[in-house]
BABA-789804 format. One record per residue (C-alpha): residue in three letters; x, y, z. Coordinates in steps of 0.25 Angstrom, whole numbers, padded with zeros to 4 digits, always signed. Layout:
<sites>
alaXYZ...
</sites>
This chain:
<sites>
met+0185+0387+0236asn+0198+0390+0229pro+0204+0378+0222gly+0215+0386+0216ser+0225+0381+0206pro+0239+0377+0212ser+0251+0383+0205lys+0260+0373+0212ala+0258+0358+0215pro+0251+0356+0228ser+0257+0346+0238val+0247+0345+0249ala+0232+0348+0252ala+0230+0355+0266val+0216+0354+0271asp+0209+0361+0283trp+0196+0352+0285gly+0187+0358+0295thr+0173+0355+0300thr+0166+0362+0289arg+0177+0368+0280leu+0188+0362+0272arg+0200+0369+0266val+0211+0363+0257trp+0224+0369+0252leu+0234+0364+0242val+0248+0366+0246asp+0261+0365+0239glu+0274+0359+0244ala+0279+0372+0249gly+0266+0374+0258lys+0259+0384+0248ile+0244+0384+0247leu+0241+0382+0232ala+0225+0381+0233glu+0214+0381+0243arg+0200+0375+0243arg+0189+0377+0254gly+0176+0370+0256asp+0164+0367+0266asp+0167+0352+0266gly+0173+0351+0280leu+0172+0339+0290ile+0157+0339+0290thr+0156+0338+0275ala+0167+0329+0274gln+0161+0319+0284ala+0150+0317+0274thr+0157+0319+0260gly+0170+0312+0264phe+0183+0319+0267ser+0191+0313+0256thr+0180+0317+0246ile+0180+0331+0250leu+0196+0332+0251glu+0198+0326+0237gly+0187+0335+0231his+0194+0348+0236leu+0208+0342+0232ala+0203+0339+0218ala+0197+0353+0216met+0210+0359+0220gly+0218+0350+0210ala+0226+0343+0221pro+0235+0331+0217glu+0229+0317+0220ala+0240+0313+0229met+0242+0326+0236pro+0242+0325+0252val+0232+0332+0261ile+0234+0337+0275ile+0221+0340+0283cys+0218+0347+0296gly+0205+0349+0303met+0192+0342+0305ala+0195+0331+0295gly+0204+0325+0305ser+0194+0325+0316arg+0186+0312+0321gln+0175+0316+0312gly+0184+0319+0300trp+0192+0311+0289leu+0202+0305+0299glu+0204+0308+0314ala+0218+0314+0314pro+0223+0310+0328tyr+0225+0321+0338val+0239+0325+0342thr+0241+0327+0357val+0246+0340+0362pro+0257+0345+0365ala+0262+0342+0351pro+0271+0349+0341ile+0263+0356+0329gly+0271+0349+0319ala+0269+0336+0325ile+0254+0338+0325leu+0254+0341+0310ala+0263+0329+0307gly+0253+0320+0313ala+0243+0321+0302ala+0234+0309+0300arg+0234+0302+0286ile+0220+0298+0281pro+0221+0284+0276gly+0215+0279+0263gln+0218+0292+0255arg+0226+0293+0242arg+0231+0306+0247asp+0240+0308+0260ile+0229+0315+0268arg+0232+0319+0282ile+0225+0326+0293val+0232+0334+0304pro+0229+0329+0318gly+0222+0338+0329leu+0227+0340+0343ala+0223+0334+0356gln+0225+0340+0370arg+0223+0328+0379gln+0225+0335+0393ala+0214+0329+0402asp+0210+0343+0406ala+0210+0350+0393pro+0207+0340+0381asp+0207+0347+0368val+0208+0344+0353met+0210+0352+0340arg+0209+0349+0325gly+0213+0358+0314glu+0219+0369+0323glu+0232+0362+0324thr+0235+0365+0310gln+0232+0379+0311leu+0241+0379+0323ala+0252+0373+0314gly+0250+0384+0304ala+0251+0396+0313asp+0266+0398+0312leu+0268+0397+0327pro+0282+0399+0332ala+0290+0386+0335lys+0294+0390+0348gly+0286+0396+0360arg+0272+0396+0366his+0261+0400+0357leu+0246+0401+0360val+0237+0399+0348cys+0222+0403+0347met+0213+0396+0336pro+0199+0402+0337gly+0187+0395+0331thr+0175+0387+0335his+0184+0379+0345ser+0196+0389+0347lys+0209+0383+0350trp+0220+0388+0359val+0234+0381+0357leu+0247+0382+0365val+0259+0380+0356glu+0272+0378+0362asp+0285+0377+0354gly+0277+0372+0342ala+0269+0362+0349val+0254+0362+0353ala+0255+0362+0369gly+0240+0363+0371phe+0227+0369+0366gly+0212+0372+0370thr+0199+0374+0363trp+0189+0385+0366pro+0176+0383+0358thr+0173+0398+0357gly+0167+0398+0343glu+0158+0386+0347leu+0154+0392+0360phe+0150+0405+0353ser+0141+0397+0343val+0135+0388+0354leu+0132+0400+0363ala+0126+0409+0352ala+0117+0398+0347his+0113+0390+0359ser+0114+0398+0371ile+0106+0410+0377leu+0116+0419+0369arg+0109+0415+0356his+0098+0426+0360ser+0109+0436+0361leu+0117+0433+0349gly+0106+0430+0339glu+0105+0419+0329gln+0118+0421+0321pro+0128+0429+0328lys+0137+0437+0319pro+0152+0435+0319val+0159+0444+0328ala+0170+0454+0322ser+0182+0458+0330gly+0182+0472+0336asn+0168+0470+0341ala+0166+0477+0355phe+0157+0467+0361phe+0167+0456+0357arg+0179+0463+0363arg+0171+0466+0376trp+0166+0452+0379cys+0180+0446+0375glu+0187+0455+0385gln+0177+0451+0395ala+0180+0436+0393leu+0195+0439+0393ala+0193+0447+0406asp+0185+0435+0412gly+0196+0425+0409gly+0187+0418+0399asp+0174+0416+0408val+0164+0418+0397thr+0152+0410+0403ser+0149+0420+0413arg+0148+0431+0402leu+0140+0423+0392phe+0126+0427+0397ser+0130+0441+0398ile+0129+0442+0382arg+0114+0438+0384ala+0112+0448+0395ala+0118+0459+0387gly+0108+0456+0376leu+0097+0458+0386leu+0102+0469+0394gln+0111+0477+0385asp+0105+0474+0371leu+0117+0467+0366lys+0115+0464+0351pro+0117+0450+0345asp+0130+0453+0337asp+0136+0460+0350ala+0132+0448+0358ala+0139+0438+0348ala+0152+0447+0350cys+0150+0446+0365leu+0150+0431+0365ser+0161+0430+0355gly+0170+0439+0363leu+0166+0432+0376leu+0170+0418+0370ile+0182+0422+0363gly+0187+0430+0375gly+0184+0418+0384glu+0192+0409+0375ile+0204+0418+0375ala+0204+0420+0390ser+0203+0405+0393ala+0213+0401+0382ser+0223+0412+0387his+0221+0407+0401arg+0224+0392+0397tyr+0236+0394+0387gly+0240+0409+0387lys+0245+0412+0400gly+0257+0422+0397ala+0254+0422+0382ala+0253+0435+0375ser+0249+0431+0361val+0241+0421+0354val+0242+0415+0340leu+0228+0416+0334ile+0225+0407+0322ala+0212+0412+0317ser+0205+0419+0305gly+0195+0429+0301ala+0185+0435+0311leu+0188+0425+0322gly+0202+0428+0322ala+0200+0443+0323leu+0191+0441+0335tyr+0201+0432+0342thr+0212+0442+0339glu+0204+0453+0345ala+0201+0444+0358leu+0215+0440+0360gly+0219+0454+0359leu+0209+0457+0370ala+0216+0446+0378gly+0229+0453+0377leu+0235+0443+0368ala+0244+0446+0355val+0238+0438+0343arg+0246+0432+0331thr+0235+0428+0321val+0236+0417+0311asp+0226+0415+0301ala+0219+0401+0303asp+0218+0398+0288glu+0232+0401+0286ala+0236+0393+0298val+0229+0380+0294arg+0235+0380+0280ala+0249+0382+0286gly+0246+0371+0296leu+0241+0361+0285ile+0254+0364+0277glu+0263+0362+0289ala+0255+0349+0291ala+0258+0345+0277arg+0273+0347+0279glu+0272+0339+0292asn+0266+0328+0285gly+0276+0328+0274met+0266+0332+0263ile+0274+0344+0259ala+0288+0348+0262gly+0292+0357+0274ser+0295+0355+0288gly+0285+0344+0291val+0289+0330+0293ala+0286+0319+0282ala+0275+0309+0287
</sites>
């Protein structure tokens, strides 16, 4: 945690409230970050302790004024959260999504939660919550067609056209890796605690290329990882790299088929080792990549949401 000592008066608190983690930033009128605080009191902890109690504890520790407004994104707005912020149906302009933040009643502060997105197509229902704020902070051009990849436990691929979310899809790549590694026959090949895969791994590249060549058909190749352990002495760390390459390559092939026909580039919103893996995999798919740091994107998106809700000055519209 880093409470910091703001040199200027903060105007709004911006909060990214995840399932297990919480991040709070104090922001001045110009949108500058003055202080930051992080904690392990995400949604799961807040359900027991109380959302207001946790938030006010962090704000007090940061010296935030009692009447200062708060803008929140993430799982605090889920059905299991503080207040279910209604989903905005796509297609929808990104600015209009942010401006629809739901206010929490009965609080002495003006506290609002950015809504999630809903795709209500009968053949492709989908939802997202939290990623819409990263999208708003990714500095996408106002005009044109842009394909965005946000990897994670449930990777999101988003099609943005002229500043509006036209559609999106979810690929649960991270969750599939965890489930297969722990609860399938592959657990015998990967071992009890598979090590994180680093970019540049030859096994990752080879299996990613195979998944791309197969057009995303990964199920027919999964058992080959087990067979390679039995017949070719494939080691556990290498098996983990194979599985990671196969699943990420399959995700990219599938998403590209759905959204990327004719696309030559992707905006990748990611951080750290996972971002490096996806950059490598997208390059293997022949796609140019513009990388946006996920932490910076969520901060910028929350600041824009504060503007759109009239909490700080700027291009946003007053609520």
